[in-house]
N, C-alpha and C positions, 0 to 999 in steps of 0.2 A: 423342577429341582434346583434349585439355585445352592451351587456349591464356593467356598466360600474361604478364609483362610485369613487367622487373627495371628495377627505378629505377637502382639501383645496383651496380658486380660485388658482390658476393655468395655467400652460403652460402644455396642451395634448398633444401627439403624438402619433398615432395610426398605426402604422405599419402593414401589411403582408407580411410575407417570406415563399419560396417552402421551401421544405426538404432539398435544399443542402445551403440554407442560402442565396438565390440570395432573395432582396429586388422585390415585385411584385407590392406591392399598397400602397401609403401614404393614410390613412382615414383621418386623423384629425390631425393639427397641429395649433392648437390656444389656445387663453383662454378659460375656463371654470370656473362658479360661482361652491361654494362647493356643491351637491346636487349630485343627480343618475341621469346621462344619457346613453343615447344609440345610435349608429351608423349604418346603415345598409351597408354591401357590393354586390357591383356586381358585382361577378368574371368575367362579361366579355369572352372572350377567352380563359380563364386558361380551367386548364382538371382537372377531376375527381382528386380527392389527398387528401395527408396533406399538409397542412399548418399550418407555426405558429405566431401565432399577441402577435404584443408585445406594453404592453403601458405602456407610460412614464411620469410622474404627479408630476412636484419639484422634489424630490429626489428619489422616489416611482418608481420603476420599478417592469411590473407584464407581463410574459406571459404565454401562453396560446395555445393547441393543438386545430385542429379545422380537421373535414373530412368533402371535397366539396364530395358531390355526386348530377352528372348533371342527 
């Protein structure tokens, strides 16, 4: 589960990348009202390892690292 805050109503894009920078999933790409939100990532057939997720909301960008353990 990935939790995030949206300061003002805006389009939010949330994407997951592998450690080599290849996009493996787009979790969100739609408008959200201001406030706290969350989404769940189902990694499907991906292997355990380190992944990067990036959220873009308006002119703000946030990048975080996560570890997938199966």
